[in-house]
Backbone atoms as SQL, in Angstrom:
CREATE TABLE atoms (id INTEGER PRIMARY KEY, chain TEXT, resi INTEGER, resn TEXT, atom TEXT, x REAL, y REAL, z REAL);
INSERT INTO atoms VALUES
  (1, 'A', 1, 'MET', 'N', 14.509, -6.117, -11.178),
  (2, 'A', 1, 'MET', 'CA', 13.020, -5.921, -10.689),
  (3, 'A', 1, 'MET', 'C', 12.951, -4.924, -9.785),
  (4, 'A', 2, 'LYS', 'N', 11.881, -4.054, -9.547),
  (5, 'A', 2, 'LYS', 'CA', 11.602, -2.956, -8.769),
  (6, 'A', 2, 'LYS', 'C', 11.259, -3.597, -7.443),
  (7, 'A', 3, 'GLY', 'N', 11.621, -3.184, -6.150),
  (8, 'A', 3, 'GLY', 'CA', 10.873, -3.501, -5.062),
  (9, 'A', 3, 'GLY', 'C', 9.674, -2.797, -4.694),
  (10, 'A', 4, 'LYS', 'N', 8.997, -3.196, -3.841),
  (11, 'A', 4, 'LYS', 'CA', 7.856, -2.662, -3.430),
  (12, 'A', 4, 'LYS', 'C', 8.132, -2.138, -1.831),
  (13, 'A', 5, 'TYR', 'N', 7.884, -0.846, -1.540),
  (14, 'A', 5, 'TYR', 'CA', 8.333, -0.258, -0.271),
  (15, 'A', 5, 'TYR', 'C', 6.913, 0.375, 0.450),
  (16, 'A', 6, 'ARG', 'N', 6.988, 0.622, 1.653),
  (17, 'A', 6, 'ARG', 'CA', 5.964, 1.444, 2.332),
  (18, 'A', 6, 'ARG', 'C', 6.524, 2.122, 3.532),
  (19, 'A', 7, 'CYS', 'N', 6.165, 3.465, 3.453),
  (20, 'A', 7, 'CYS', 'CA', 6.690, 4.318, 4.624),
  (21, 'A', 7, 'CYS', 'C', 5.993, 4.196, 5.854),
  (22, 'A', 8, 'SER', 'N', 6.728, 3.923, 6.809),
  (23, 'A', 8, 'SER', 'CA', 5.935, 3.645, 8.234),
  (24, 'A', 8, 'SER', 'C', 5.613, 4.741, 8.959),
  (25, 'A', 9, 'SER', 'N', 5.921, 5.970, 8.424),
  (26, 'A', 9, 'SER', 'CA', 5.551, 7.371, 8.834),
  (27, 'A', 9, 'SER', 'C', 4.215, 7.776, 8.501),
  (28, 'A', 10, 'CYS', 'N', 4.242, 7.766, 7.040),
  (29, 'A', 10, 'CYS', 'CA', 3.089, 8.272, 6.245),
  (30, 'A', 10, 'CYS', 'C', 2.176, 7.093, 5.652),
  (31, 'A', 11, 'ASN', 'N', 2.786, 5.899, 5.689),
  (32, 'A', 11, 'ASN', 'CA', 1.967, 4.812, 4.947),
  (33, 'A', 11, 'ASN', 'C', 1.889, 4.913, 3.289),
  (34, 'A', 12, 'TRP', 'N', 2.845, 5.656, 2.843),
  (35, 'A', 12, 'TRP', 'CA', 2.809, 5.879, 1.333),
  (36, 'A', 12, 'TRP', 'C', 3.523, 4.689, 0.696),
  (37, 'A', 13, 'LYS', 'N', 2.974, 4.000, -0.131),
  (38, 'A', 13, 'LYS', 'CA', 3.512, 2.938, -0.755),
  (39, 'A', 13, 'LYS', 'C', 3.903, 3.129, -2.186),
  (40, 'A', 14, 'PHE', 'N', 5.210, 2.802, -2.385),
  (41, 'A', 14, 'PHE', 'CA', 5.671, 3.103, -3.780),
  (42, 'A', 14, 'PHE', 'C', 6.761, 1.926, -4.207),
  (43, 'A', 15, 'THR', 'N', 7.129, 1.979, -5.371),
  (44, 'A', 15, 'THR', 'CA', 8.114, 0.960, -6.017),
  (45, 'A', 15, 'THR', 'C', 9.276, 1.908, -6.736),
  (46, 'A', 16, 'ARG', 'N', 10.452, 1.532, -6.368),
  (47, 'A', 16, 'ARG', 'CA', 11.598, 2.244, -6.975),
  (48, 'A', 16, 'ARG', 'C', 12.656, 1.218, -7.006),
  (49, 'A', 17, 'SER', 'N', 13.482, 1.472, -8.050),
  (50, 'A', 17, 'SER', 'CA', 14.833, 0.570, -8.049),
  (51, 'A', 17, 'SER', 'C', 16.078, 1.442, -7.574),
  (52, 'A', 18, 'TYR', 'N', 15.907, 2.522, -6.845),
  (53, 'A', 18, 'TYR', 'CA', 17.090, 3.198, -6.459),
  (54, 'A', 18, 'TYR', 'C', 16.890, 3.925, -5.009),
  (55, 'A', 19, 'ALA', 'N', 17.883, 4.000, -4.392),
  (56, 'A', 19, 'ALA', 'CA', 17.738, 4.628, -2.932),
  (57, 'A', 19, 'ALA', 'C', 16.378, 4.478, -2.254),
  (58, 'A', 20, 'PRO', 'N', 16.175, 3.278, -1.875),
  (59, 'A', 20, 'PRO', 'CA', 14.772, 3.178, -1.072),
  (60, 'A', 20, 'PRO', 'C', 14.764, 3.427, 0.253),
  (61, 'A', 21, 'HIS', 'N', 15.814, 4.259, 0.795),
  (62, 'A', 21, 'HIS', 'CA', 15.746, 4.455, 2.204),
  (63, 'A', 21, 'HIS', 'C', 15.042, 5.725, 2.768),
  (64, 'A', 22, 'LEU', 'N', 14.554, 6.693, 1.647),
  (65, 'A', 22, 'LEU', 'CA', 13.905, 7.936, 2.206),
  (66, 'A', 22, 'LEU', 'C', 12.645, 7.825, 1.366),
  (67, 'A', 23, 'CYS', 'N', 11.599, 8.148, 2.083),
  (68, 'A', 23, 'CYS', 'CA', 10.273, 8.198, 1.398),
  (69, 'A', 23, 'CYS', 'C', 10.169, 9.352, 0.485),
  (70, 'A', 24, 'PRO', 'N', 9.752, 9.098, -0.923),
  (71, 'A', 24, 'PRO', 'CA', 9.607, 10.237, -1.764),
  (72, 'A', 24, 'PRO', 'C', 8.221, 11.199, -1.295),
  (73, 'A', 25, 'TYR', 'N', 7.462, 10.722, -0.482),
  (74, 'A', 25, 'TYR', 'CA', 6.125, 11.513, -0.288),
  (75, 'A', 25, 'TYR', 'C', 6.606, 12.556, 0.960),
  (76, 'A', 26, 'CYS', 'N', 7.005, 11.915, 2.123),
  (77, 'A', 26, 'CYS', 'CA', 7.282, 12.721, 3.210),
  (78, 'A', 26, 'CYS', 'C', 8.826, 12.875, 3.523),
  (79, 'A', 27, 'GLY', 'N', 9.614, 12.262, 2.838),
  (80, 'A', 27, 'GLY', 'CA', 11.038, 12.592, 3.024),
  (81, 'A', 27, 'GLY', 'C', 11.726, 11.875, 4.184),
  (82, 'A', 28, 'LYS', 'N', 11.001, 11.183, 5.084),
  (83, 'A', 28, 'LYS', 'CA', 11.522, 10.440, 6.192),
  (84, 'A', 28, 'LYS', 'C', 12.218, 9.244, 5.954),
  (85, 'A', 29, 'ALA', 'N', 13.212, 8.703, 6.812),
  (86, 'A', 29, 'ALA', 'CA', 13.893, 7.594, 6.524),
  (87, 'A', 29, 'ALA', 'C', 13.244, 6.455, 7.079),
  (88, 'A', 30, 'SER', 'N', 12.040, 6.270, 7.289),
  (89, 'A', 30, 'SER', 'CA', 11.242, 4.997, 7.897),
  (90, 'A', 30, 'SER', 'C', 10.562, 4.321, 6.843),
  (91, 'A', 31, 'VAL', 'N', 11.411, 3.573, 5.806),
  (92, 'A', 31, 'VAL', 'CA', 11.051, 3.042, 4.779),
  (93, 'A', 31, 'VAL', 'C', 11.357, 1.576, 4.873),
  (94, 'A', 32, 'ALA', 'N', 10.363, 0.692, 4.857),
  (95, 'A', 32, 'ALA', 'CA', 10.450, -0.850, 4.927),
  (96, 'A', 32, 'ALA', 'C', 9.906, -1.505, 3.671),
  (97, 'A', 33, 'GLU', 'N', 10.286, -2.879, 3.458),
  (98, 'A', 33, 'GLU', 'CA', 9.935, -3.424, 2.104),
  (99, 'A', 33, 'GLU', 'C', 8.578, -3.841, 2.496),
  (100, 'A', 34, 'ASP', 'N', 7.545, -3.485, 1.388),
  (101, 'A', 34, 'ASP', 'CA', 6.104, -3.804, 1.612),
  (102, 'A', 34, 'ASP', 'C', 5.597, -5.346, 1.304),
  (103, 'A', 35, 'VAL', 'N', 5.487, -6.169, 2.205),
  (104, 'A', 35, 'VAL', 'CA', 5.169, -7.471, 2.111),
  (105, 'A', 35, 'VAL', 'C', 3.707, -7.786, 2.163),
  (106, 'A', 36, 'THR', 'N', 3.030, -6.909, 2.261),
  (107, 'A', 36, 'THR', 'CA', 1.493, -6.977, 2.186),
  (108, 'A', 36, 'THR', 'C', 1.060, -7.440, 1.105),
  (109, 'A', 37, 'GLN', 'N', -0.122, -8.316, 0.809),
  (110, 'A', 37, 'GLN', 'CA', -0.389, -8.722, -0.510),
  (111, 'A', 37, 'GLN', 'C', -1.626, -7.834, -0.861),
  (112, 'A', 38, 'ALA', 'N', -1.878, -7.388, -2.040),
  (113, 'A', 38, 'ALA', 'CA', -2.895, -6.732, -2.638),
  (114, 'A', 38, 'ALA', 'C', -4.321, -7.469, -2.626),
  (115, 'A', 39, 'ALA', 'N', -5.179, -6.866, -2.292),
  (116, 'A', 39, 'ALA', 'CA', -6.432, -7.432, -2.370),
  (117, 'A', 39, 'ALA', 'C', -6.852, -8.003, -4.001),
  (118, 'A', 40, 'ASP', 'N', -7.333, -9.083, -4.177),
  (119, 'A', 40, 'ASP', 'CA', -7.802, -9.324, -5.504),
  (120, 'A', 40, 'ASP', 'C', -9.240, -8.825, -5.785),
  (121, 'A', 41, 'ALA', 'N', -9.687, -8.838, -6.947),
  (122, 'A', 41, 'ALA', 'CA', -10.907, -8.161, -7.213),
  (123, 'A', 41, 'ALA', 'C', -12.014, -8.817, -6.684),
  (124, 'A', 42, 'GLU', 'N', -12.124, -10.007, -6.504),
  (125, 'A', 42, 'GLU', 'CA', -13.203, -10.793, -5.873),
  (126, 'A', 42, 'GLU', 'C', -13.380, -10.236, -4.375),
  (127, 'A', 43, 'ASP', 'N', -12.361, -10.089, -3.558),
  (128, 'A', 43, 'ASP', 'CA', -12.390, -9.655, -2.311),
  (129, 'A', 43, 'ASP', 'C', -12.810, -8.278, -2.209),
  (130, 'A', 44, 'VAL', 'N', -12.561, -7.448, -3.173),
  (131, 'A', 44, 'VAL', 'CA', -13.042, -6.055, -3.208),
  (132, 'A', 44, 'VAL', 'C', -14.354, -6.051, -3.393),
  (133, 'A', 45, 'THR', 'N', -14.805, -6.729, -4.465),
  (134, 'A', 45, 'THR', 'CA', -16.219, -6.889, -4.801),
  (135, 'A', 45, 'THR', 'C', -17.162, -7.285, -3.561),
  (136, 'A', 46, 'GLN', 'N', -16.648, -8.377, -3.016),
  (137, 'A', 46, 'GLN', 'CA', -17.568, -8.796, -1.788),
  (138, 'A', 46, 'GLN', 'C', -17.492, -7.728, -0.818),
  (139, 'A', 47, 'ALA', 'N', -16.555, -6.992, -0.524),
  (140, 'A', 47, 'ALA', 'CA', -16.532, -5.950, 0.567),
  (141, 'A', 47, 'ALA', 'C', -17.363, -4.831, 0.144),
  (142, 'A', 48, 'ALA', 'N', -17.488, -4.302, -1.139),
  (143, 'A', 48, 'ALA', 'CA', -18.472, -3.556, -1.566),
  (144, 'A', 48, 'ALA', 'C', -19.772, -4.090, -1.408),
  (145, 'A', 49, 'ASP', 'N', -19.948, -5.075, -1.691),
  (146, 'A', 49, 'ASP', 'CA', -21.536, -5.756, -1.649),
  (147, 'A', 49, 'ASP', 'C', -21.979, -5.588, -0.266),
  (148, 'A', 50, 'GLU', 'N', -21.042, -5.871, 0.706),
  (149, 'A', 50, 'GLU', 'CA', -21.408, -6.063, 2.094),
  (150, 'A', 50, 'GLU', 'C', -21.667, -4.638, 2.550),
  (151, 'A', 51, 'LEU', 'N', -21.056, -3.480, 2.032),
  (152, 'A', 51, 'LEU', 'CA', -21.215, -2.002, 2.578),
  (153, 'A', 51, 'LEU', 'C', -22.478, -1.646, 1.885),
  (154, 'A', 52, 'LEU', 'N', -22.575, -2.019, 0.648),
  (155, 'A', 52, 'LEU', 'CA', -24.003, -1.497, 0.087),
  (156, 'A', 52, 'LEU', 'C', -25.313, -2.118, 0.973),
  (157, 'A', 53, 'ARG', 'N', -25.180, -3.460, 1.284),
  (158, 'A', 53, 'ARG', 'CA', -26.145, -4.104, 2.008),
  (159, 'A', 53, 'ARG', 'C', -26.400, -3.255, 3.449),
  (160, 'A', 54, 'GLU', 'N', -25.264, -2.796, 3.981),
  (161, 'A', 54, 'GLU', 'CA', -25.266, -2.069, 5.281),
  (162, 'A', 54, 'GLU', 'C', -26.214, -0.806, 5.147),
  (163, 'A', 55, 'VAL', 'N', -25.816, -0.055, 3.912),
  (164, 'A', 55, 'VAL', 'CA', -26.581, 1.303, 3.616),
  (165, 'A', 55, 'VAL', 'C', -27.886, 1.127, 3.461),
  (166, 'A', 56, 'GLU', 'N', -28.344, 0.021, 2.990),
  (167, 'A', 56, 'GLU', 'CA', -29.846, -0.209, 2.589),
  (168, 'A', 56, 'GLU', 'C', -30.690, -0.449, 3.620);
C-alpha cells in the first residue's frame, strides 16, 4: 500500500511507495506522513454554499 505524504516546506501532498524522504516538488527533505483527512463532498458543498451567500 502506498503511503500518503506532505512536504512541510512547500505543502505538496503526494503518494509514493519508494524513497519518501525527499519531496518530488521542491526536493527538500522535510517530508512527513500526511495524517489529515480529506474533506468529504458534503463538507465541500456546504462551504461553497456559504461562500455564495456571502458574495450575494
